[in-house]
VOVO-666142 format. One record per residue: chain; x, y, z of N, C-alpha, C in turn; residue in three letters. Coordinates in steps of 0.2 Angstrom, whole numbers, plus 2048, in hexadecimal, padded with zeros to 3 digits. Each point is the difference from the previous one (the first is absolute). Layout:
N
<torgu 'A'; <X; Y; Z>; <X; Y; Z>; <X; Y; Z>; 'ALA'>
...
//
This chain:
76
<torgu 'A'; <B66; 657; 456>; <7FB; 804; 804>; <805; 806; 803>; 'UNK'>
<torgu 'A'; <7FD; 806; 801>; <804; 806; 803>; <7FC; 801; 807>; 'UNK'>
<torgu 'A'; <805; 800; 805>; <7FD; 802; 806>; <7FE; 806; 802>; 'UNK'>
<torgu 'A'; <7FC; 802; 803>; <7FC; 807; 802>; <807; 804; 804>; 'UNK'>
<torgu 'A'; <801; 806; 7FE>; <805; 803; 804>; <7FD; 806; 803>; 'UNK'>
<torgu 'A'; <801; 802; 806>; <7FD; 806; 803>; <805; 805; 803>; 'UNK'>
<torgu 'A'; <801; 806; 7FE>; <806; 803; 803>; <800; 801; 807>; 'UNK'>
<torgu 'A'; <805; 800; 802>; <802; 801; 807>; <802; 808; 801>; 'UNK'>
<torgu 'A'; <7FB; 803; 804>; <800; 807; 800>; <805; 801; 805>; 'UNK'>
<torgu 'A'; <805; 806; 7FD>; <805; 802; 803>; <807; 7FD; 7FD>; 'UNK'>
<torgu 'A'; <7FF; 7FB; 7FC>; <805; 7FD; 7FD>; <801; 7FE; 7F9>; 'UNK'>
<torgu 'A'; <802; 806; 7FE>; <800; 7FF; 7F8>; <803; 7FB; 7FD>; 'UNK'>
<torgu 'A'; <7FC; 7FD; 7FB>; <804; 7FA; 7FC>; <7FD; 7F9; 804>; 'UNK'>
<torgu 'A'; <7FD; 800; 805>; <800; 7FA; 805>; <7F8; 7FF; 7FF>; 'UNK'>
<torgu 'A'; <7FD; 7FA; 800>; <7F9; 7FD; 7FF>; <800; 7FA; 805>; 'UNK'>
<torgu 'A'; <7FA; 800; 802>; <7FD; 7F9; 804>; <7FD; 7FB; 7FB>; 'UNK'>
<torgu 'A'; <802; 7FB; 801>; <7FE; 7F9; 7FB>; <7FA; 7FF; 805>; 'UNK'>
<torgu 'A'; <7FB; 7FB; 7FD>; <7FA; 7FE; 804>; <803; 7FC; 806>; 'UNK'>
<torgu 'A'; <7FD; 802; 806>; <802; 7FE; 807>; <7FD; 7F8; 800>; 'UNK'>
<torgu 'A'; <804; 7FC; 803>; <7FF; 7FA; 802>; <7FD; 7FF; 808>; 'UNK'>
<torgu 'A'; <7FC; 7FC; 801>; <7FD; 7FD; 807>; <800; 7FB; 801>; 'UNK'>
<torgu 'A'; <804; 7FE; 806>; <801; 7F9; 803>; <7FA; 7FF; 805>; 'UNK'>
<torgu 'A'; <7FB; 7FC; 7FD>; <7FA; 7FE; 803>; <801; 7FD; 807>; 'UNK'>
<torgu 'A'; <805; 7FC; 801>; <802; 7FD; 806>; <802; 806; 805>; 'UNK'>
<torgu 'A'; <804; 804; 7FE>; <803; 803; 806>; <7FC; 808; 7FE>; 'UNK'>
<torgu 'A'; <7FC; 802; 7FD>; <7FE; 805; 7FE>; <804; 807; 7FE>; 'UNK'>
<torgu 'A'; <807; 7FD; 7FF>; <805; 805; 7FD>; <7FF; 802; 7FA>; 'UNK'>
<torgu 'A'; <803; 806; 7FE>; <800; 803; 7FA>; <808; 800; 7FE>; 'UNK'>
<torgu 'A'; <801; 7FE; 7F9>; <806; 800; 7FD>; <7FF; 806; 7FB>; 'UNK'>
<torgu 'A'; <804; 805; 801>; <800; 806; 7FB>; <806; 800; 7FD>; 'UNK'>
<torgu 'A'; <7FE; 800; 7F8>; <806; 800; 7FC>; <801; 806; 7FD>; 'UNK'>
<torgu 'A'; <806; 802; 7FE>; <801; 808; 7FD>; <805; 7FF; 7FA>; 'UNK'>
<torgu 'A'; <7FF; 803; 7FC>; <804; 800; 7F9>; <802; 807; 7FE>; 'UNK'>
<torgu 'A'; <806; 800; 7FF>; <802; 807; 7FD>; <800; 800; 7F8>; 'UNK'>
<torgu 'A'; <7FF; 806; 7FE>; <7FF; 800; 7F8>; <805; 7FC; 7FC>; 'UNK'>
<torgu 'A'; <806; 800; 802>; <805; 7FC; 7FD>; <800; 7F8; 802>; 'UNK'>
<torgu 'A'; <7FB; 7FE; 804>; <7FF; 7F8; 7FF>; <802; 7FE; 809>; 'UNK'>
<torgu 'A'; <804; 802; 802>; <802; 7FF; 806>; <7FB; 7FF; 807>; 'UNK'>
<torgu 'A'; <7FF; 7FB; 802>; <7FA; 7FF; 805>; <804; 7FE; 807>; 'UNK'>
<torgu 'A'; <7FA; 802; 805>; <802; 7FE; 807>; <7F9; 7FF; 802>; 'UNK'>
<torgu 'A'; <800; 7FD; 806>; <7FA; 7FF; 804>; <800; 7FF; 807>; 'UNK'>
<torgu 'A'; <7FB; 801; 803>; <7FF; 800; 807>; <7FA; 7FC; 803>; 'UNK'>
<torgu 'A'; <800; 7FE; 806>; <7FA; 7FD; 802>; <7FE; 802; 807>; 'UNK'>
<torgu 'A'; <7F9; 802; 800>; <7FD; 804; 806>; <7FC; 7FB; 804>; 'UNK'>
<torgu 'A'; <7FE; 802; 806>; <7FA; 7FC; 803>; <7FA; 803; 7FD>; 'UNK'>
<torgu 'A'; <7FA; 7FC; 801>; <7FA; 801; 7FE>; <7FD; 807; 802>; 'UNK'>
<torgu 'A'; <802; 801; 807>; <7FD; 806; 802>; <802; 807; 7FD>; 'UNK'>
<torgu 'A'; <806; 800; 7FC>; <804; 805; 7FD>; <7FB; 801; 7FA>; 'UNK'>
<torgu 'A'; <7FB; 803; 7FE>; <7FE; 800; 7F9>; <7FC; 806; 7FF>; 'UNK'>
<torgu 'A'; <802; 806; 803>; <7FD; 807; 7FE>; <806; 803; 7FB>; 'UNK'>
<torgu 'A'; <7FD; 803; 7FB>; <804; 801; 7FA>; <805; 804; 803>; 'UNK'>
<torgu 'A'; <800; 806; 805>; <805; 805; 801>; <806; 7FC; 804>; 'UNK'>
<torgu 'A'; <7FD; 7FB; 804>; <805; 7FC; 804>; <805; 7FC; 7FA>; 'UNK'>
<torgu 'A'; <7FC; 7FD; 7FB>; <803; 7FC; 7FB>; <805; 804; 7FC>; 'UNK'>
<torgu 'A'; <7FE; 806; 7FE>; <804; 805; 7FD>; <807; 803; 803>; 'UNK'>
<torgu 'A'; <7FF; 800; 807>; <805; 803; 803>; <805; 7F9; 802>; 'UNK'>
<torgu 'A'; <7FF; 7FA; 800>; <804; 7FB; 801>; <802; 7FF; 7F9>; 'UNK'>
<torgu 'A'; <7FE; 801; 7FA>; <802; 7FF; 7F9>; <805; 805; 7FF>; 'UNK'>
<torgu 'A'; <7FF; 806; 803>; <806; 805; 7FF>; <806; 7FE; 804>; 'UNK'>
<torgu 'A'; <800; 7FE; 805>; <805; 7FD; 804>; <803; 7FB; 7FD>; 'UNK'>
<torgu 'A'; <7FE; 7FB; 7FD>; <802; 7FA; 7FD>; <804; 803; 7FA>; 'UNK'>
<torgu 'A'; <7FD; 804; 7FC>; <804; 802; 7FA>; <805; 805; 802>; 'UNK'>
<torgu 'A'; <800; 804; 805>; <806; 804; 801>; <805; 7FB; 803>; 'UNK'>
<torgu 'A'; <7FF; 7FB; 804>; <805; 7FB; 803>; <804; 7FC; 7F9>; 'UNK'>
<torgu 'A'; <7FC; 7FD; 7FB>; <801; 7FE; 7FA>; <805; 805; 7FC>; 'UNK'>
<torgu 'A'; <7FE; 807; 7FF>; <804; 804; 7FC>; <806; 801; 804>; 'UNK'>
<torgu 'A'; <800; 801; 806>; <807; 801; 805>; <805; 7F9; 7FF>; 'UNK'>
<torgu 'A'; <7FC; 7FB; 800>; <804; 7FA; 7FF>; <803; 7FF; 7FA>; 'UNK'>
<torgu 'A'; <7FC; 802; 7FB>; <803; 800; 7F9>; <806; 805; 7FF>; 'UNK'>
<torgu 'A'; <800; 806; 803>; <805; 805; 800>; <806; 7FE; 803>; 'UNK'>
<torgu 'A'; <800; 7FD; 806>; <805; 7FE; 803>; <804; 7F9; 7FE>; 'UNK'>
<torgu 'A'; <7FB; 7FD; 7FD>; <802; 7FA; 7FC>; <806; 803; 7FB>; 'UNK'>
<torgu 'A'; <7FD; 805; 7FC>; <804; 802; 7FB>; <806; 803; 801>; 'UNK'>
<torgu 'A'; <802; 803; 806>; <807; 803; 803>; <804; 7FA; 804>; 'UNK'>
<torgu 'A'; <7FD; 7FA; 800>; <804; 7FB; 803>; <800; 800; 808>; 'UNK'>
<torgu 'A'; <7FB; 803; 803>; <7FF; 7FF; 806>; <7FC; 7FA; 803>; 'UNK'>
//
């Protein structure tokens, strides 16, 4: 089964995977995947649900992930 991927606006090569919702806490788990298969995820409270808010947070997480990868590559 192939998961649906939705491009992350402003982050070439990154996609949203289907969101998961914790019914007990109303939190959203947002999964992201890069075109080469690298995945990352973050969890947000239920009240953060507007597309523009999610998009901005996704971009922050992607930038941090890319920076971490770059720093890791130079031994920092």
